[in-house]
C-alpha positions in Angstrom: 54.2 50.9 44.5 51.8 50.3 47.4 49.2 52.2 45.5 49.6 49.8 42.6 49.5 46.7 44.8 46.1 47.8 46.2 44.5 48.4 42.8 46.0 45.6 40.7 44.6 42.6 42.7 41.1 44.1 42.4 41.5 44.6 38.7 42.9 41.1 38.4 40.0 39.6 40.3 37.5 41.4 38.0 39.4 40.2 35.0 39.4 36.6 36.2 35.7 36.7 37.1 34.9 37.9 33.6 37.2 35.3 32.1 35.5 32.5 34.2 32.0 33.7 33.2 32.9 33.7 29.6 34.5 30.2 29.9 31.3 28.9 31.6 29.3 30.2 28.7 31.4 28.6 26.0 29.9 25.0 26.3 26.3 26.2 26.1 27.1 28.3 23.1 28.8 25.4 21.4 25.9 23.1 22.4 23.4 25.5 20.9 25.3 25.5 17.6 25.3 21.7 17.4 22.5 20.1 15.3 20.0 17.9 17.1 20.6 14.1 16.8 18.3 12.8 14.1 16.2 9.8 15.2 15.2 7.2 12.7 11.8 5.6 12.4 11.1 2.8 9.9 7.5 2.1 8.8 6.4 -1.1 7.1 3.2 -0.4 5.2 1.2 -3.4 4.0 -0.3 -1.3 1.2 1.2 -0.7 -2.2 2.7 2.7 -2.7 0.1 3.5 -5.3 -2.9 2.6 -3.0 -4.9 5.8 -2.4 -5.3 4.8 1.3 -1.5 5.2 1.8 -1.1 9.0 1.7 -3.7 9.9 4.4 -2.2 7.4 6.8 1.3 8.7 6.1 0.1 12.4 6.4 -1.5 12.0 9.8 1.4 10.0 11.1 3.9 12.7 10.1 1.7 15.6 11.2 1.1 14.1 14.6 4.8 13.6 15.2 5.4 17.2 14.0 2.9 18.5 16.5 4.8 16.6 19.2 8.1 18.3 18.3 9.6 16.0 15.7 10.5 17.5 12.4 11.9 15.6 9.4 15.3 16.9 8.5 15.8 18.5 11.9 15.5 15.7 14.5 13.7 12.9 12.7 14.0 10.7 9.6 11.0 8.5 8.6 11.6 5.7 6.1 8.6 4.0 4.5 8.7 0.5 3.1 5.7 -0.4 1.0 3.8 -3.6 0.1 5.1 -5.4 3.2 2.4 -8.0 3.2 3.7 -11.0 1.4 5.1 -13.4 4.0 8.4 -14.2 2.2 9.0 -10.5 1.3 8.3 -9.4 4.8 10.9 -11.9 6.3 13.6 -10.4 4.0 12.6 -6.9 4.7 12.5 -7.4 8.4 16.0 -8.8 8.5 17.3 -5.8 6.5 15.5 -3.3 8.7 16.7 -4.8 11.9 20.2 -4.7 10.6 20.0 -0.9 10.1 19.1 -0.4 13.8 16.4 2.3 13.6 15.2 3.9 16.9 11.6 2.6 16.4 9.9 0.3 13.8 6.2 0.7 13.0 4.6 -2.5 11.7 1.3 -1.9 9.8 -0.1 -5.4 10.3 0.4 -8.6 12.4 2.5 -10.5 9.8 5.0 -7.6 9.7 5.3 -7.4 13.5 5.8 -11.1 13.8 8.6 -11.1 11.2 10.3 -8.2 12.9 10.0 -9.9 16.3 11.9 -12.9 14.9 14.8 -10.5 14.0 15.1 -8.3 17.1 14.1 -8.4 20.7 15.7 -5.0 21.4 14.5 -2.5 18.8 11.1 -1.1 19.9 8.3 -2.3 17.5 4.8 -0.7 17.4 2.1 -2.6 15.5 -0.8 -0.6 14.1 -3.4 -3.3 13.3 -3.3 -6.6 15.0 -6.3 -8.9 15.6 -5.1 -10.8 18.7 -1.6 -9.9 19.8 -1.6 -12.1 22.8 -2.5 -15.4 21.1 -0.2 -14.6 18.2 2.7 -14.2 20.6 3.5 -10.5 19.9 3.0 -9.5 23.6 2.8 -11.3 26.9 -0.3 -9.3 28.0 -2.4 -6.3 26.9 -1.8 -4.2 30.1 1.9 -5.0 30.3 3.3 -6.3 26.9 6.5 -7.2 28.6 8.9 -7.2 25.6 10.0 -4.8 22.8 6.6 -4.8 21.1 3.3 -3.0 21.7 0.6 -1.3 19.7 -3.1 -1.4 18.8 -5.7 -4.0 18.2 -8.1 -3.2 15.3 -11.2 -5.3 16.0 -13.3 -7.1 18.5 -15.1 -10.4 17.5 -18.5 -9.0 18.4 -18.3 -6.7 15.3 -19.2 -9.8 13.3 -22.7 -9.7 14.9 -23.1 -6.1 13.9 -22.3 -6.8 10.3 -25.1 -9.4 10.0 -27.6 -7.2 11.9 -26.9 -4.3 9.5 -27.3 -6.5 6.4 -30.7 -7.8 7.7 -31.8 -4.2 8.5 -31.0 -2.9 5.0 -32.2 -6.0 3.2 -34.8 -7.8 5.3 -35.3 -10.5 2.6 -31.8 -11.9 3.1 -31.9 -15.7 3.9 -28.3 -16.6 3.2 -25.0 -14.8 3.8 -21.5 -15.6 2.7 -18.3 -14.7 4.5 -15.6 -13.6 2.0 -11.9 -13.9 3.1 -8.6 -15.5 2.4 -7.9 -18.2 5.0 -4.1 -17.7 4.5 -4.2 -14.1 5.5 -7.4 -13.5 7.6 -7.3 -13.3 11.4 -7.2 -16.8 12.8 -7.6 -18.2 9.3 -11.1 -16.6 9.2 -12.2 -18.0 12.5 -11.8 -14.8 14.6 -15.0 -13.3 13.3 -16.8 -16.4 11.9 -18.3 -17.6 15.1 -20.1 -14.4 16.1 -21.2 -14.0 12.5 -22.6 -17.5 12.3 -24.3 -17.3 15.7 -26.0 -14.0 14.9 -27.0 -15.3 11.5 -28.6 -18.4 13.1 -30.5 -16.2 15.5 -31.9 -14.2 12.6 -32.8 -17.4 10.6 -30.0 -16.7 8.1 -27.9 -19.5 6.7 -24.2 -18.6 6.7 -21.5 -20.1 4.5 -17.8 -19.5 4.0 -16.5 -18.1 0.7 -12.7 -18.5 1.0 -10.7 -17.1 -1.9 -7.0 -17.0 -2.6 -7.0 -15.1 -5.9 -9.2 -13.0 -8.2 -10.6 -16.0 -10.0 -11.8 -17.5 -6.8 -13.5 -14.2 -5.8 -15.4 -14.3 -9.1 -16.4 -17.9 -8.4 -17.7 -16.9 -5.0 -19.9 -14.2 -6.5 -21.2 -16.6 -9.2 -22.3 -19.0 -6.5 -23.8 -16.2 -4.4 -25.7 -14.7 -7.2 -27.7 -17.9 -7.9 -29.9 -17.0 -5.0 -31.5 -13.5 -5.0 -31.9 -13.6 -1.2 -28.1 -13.6 -0.5 -25.9 -11.1 1.2 -22.2 -10.8 1.7 -19.9 -10.0 4.6 -16.4 -9.0 3.4 -14.0 -9.8 6.3 -11.1 -7.6 7.4 -8.2 -9.1 5.6 -5.2 -7.7 3.6 -6.4 -9.9 0.7 -9.9 -8.3 0.6 -8.3 -4.8 0.9 -6.0 -5.4 -2.0 -8.9 -6.8 -4.1 -11.5 -4.2 -3.0 -12.0 -2.8 -6.5 -12.9 -6.2 -7.9 -15.2 -7.1 -4.9 -17.1 -3.8 -5.1 -17.6 -4.1 -8.8 -18.8 -7.7 -8.6 -21.2 -6.9 -5.8 -22.8 -4.2 -8.0 -22.8 -6.4 -11.1 -24.5 -9.3 -9.3 -26.7 -7.0 -7.2 -25.5 -8.5 -3.9 -26.0 -6.4 -0.7 -22.6 -6.4 1.1 -21.2 -5.0 4.3 -17.5 -4.1 4.6 -15.0 -3.7 7.4 -13.4 -0.3 6.5 -14.7 3.1 5.4 -12.8 3.1 2.1 -14.9 0.2 0.8 -18.0 2.4 1.1 -16.5 5.6 -0.1 -15.2 3.7 -3.2 -18.7 2.3 -4.0 -19.5 -0.4 -1.5 -22.9 -0.5 0.1 -21.9 0.1 3.7 -19.0 -0.3 6.2 -18.7 -0.7 9.9 -15.3 -0.7 11.6 -12.5 1.4 13.0 -11.0 4.5 11.4 -7.6 3.2 10.3 -6.2 6.7 9.7 -6.9 7.6 13.3 -4.9 4.5 14.5 -1.9 5.9 12.7 -2.3 9.1 14.7 -2.3 7.1 17.9 0.7 5.1 16.8 2.6 8.3 16.2 1.9 9.3 19.8 3.5 6.0 20.9 6.5 6.6 18.7 6.9 10.0 20.4 6.8 8.4 23.9 9.4 5.8 22.9 11.8 8.3 21.4 11.5 10.2 24.7 12.6 7.2 26.7 9.4 5.1 27.3 9.7 1.3 27.0 7.3 -0.7 24.8 7.0 -3.2 27.7 5.4 -0.4 29.8 3.0 0.9 27.1 -0.3 -1.0 27.2 -1.8 -2.5 24.0 -4.7 -0.3 23.1 -8.0 -1.5 21.7 -10.4 0.3 19.3 -11.8 3.4 21.0 -14.5 4.2 18.4 -16.2 2.7 15.4 -17.7 4.3 12.4 -20.7 3.4 10.2 -20.6 4.6 6.6 -23.6 4.2 4.3 -23.5 4.7 0.5 -27.0 5.8 -0.4 -26.2 5.9 -4.1 -25.3 2.2 -4.0 -28.3 1.4 -2.0 -30.5 3.1 -4.6 -28.8 1.2 -7.4 -29.5 -2.1 -5.6 -33.2 -1.1 -5.1 -32.9 -1.0 -1.3 -34.9 1.3 0.9 -32.7 2.4 3.8 -34.6 2.3 7.2 -34.5 5.6 9.1 -32.8 3.9 12.0 -29.8 3.2 9.8 -29.8 6.7 8.4 -29.8 8.1 12.0 -26.9 5.8 13.1 -24.6 6.6 10.1 -21.5 8.6 10.8 -21.2 9.4 7.1 -23.8 9.3 4.3 -22.6 9.1 0.7 -25.1 10.5 -1.8 
């Protein structure tokens, strides 16, 4: 009996140790078998779903998040909402989205971010393209936004001067230039870039005029007026309206033989003479990095608003040749992309 008393407690201790170790392992095994929580990101795209500029932006956004460890179906769900540019439509959509309580909302343009901000002061909002987020009330400051909104600015006013300089370089005979935009949708009603454009034009002895248009018919009227003087040029301002009507604008510029400079690469790749501005696809990559940080616990109030970090100059030599323009070597050397 004594012999059994000496051995049994030891065996019992070993058994209890094994049992305790197995019990300790159970929670981690169960945890490993549980699926990850799926986080939801809603994206308001100002483009139509059929716009060819949409897929590359969506692709870089998704790929960047995937590179950062977020995979759709495993731990992430991305919901895209297209054509979120009309003011009334955006208000309705913003209310619906805020009600579904996603983890993060990405707003393509200023009007979307403003509509969302009116609906929620708690859900993190990242704007991709905003012209002046402080004056529009989206953030309290660039370094420390202070609320639930942060993002990226897409332009600086001094770009207006570059557009005029480039037009004068490629077409030295230009004496007049028109600024095409929609006052209802352009940054600051068109004033954001107008002043530097007009100042630079004046310094180069170029007369500048405003060609404000609200529909396709008014775009055609603007070109009819412009084409009366062979020494005219055109600056197409960054504006959702001009982006949506780019096919018409590019076609009319060719038809009336008007040298034009555009704010985005896709104008030049689709037949426009030249463009100078930011790479919008790259901004979607940077926005995805901010989404990642917020999903991992960062607060929008602590993420500074970032400005453009690089600009690109695209020159369409085929269009220049059609317009009878001789491109100076200095412009050829400066171009980030030449289309032949």
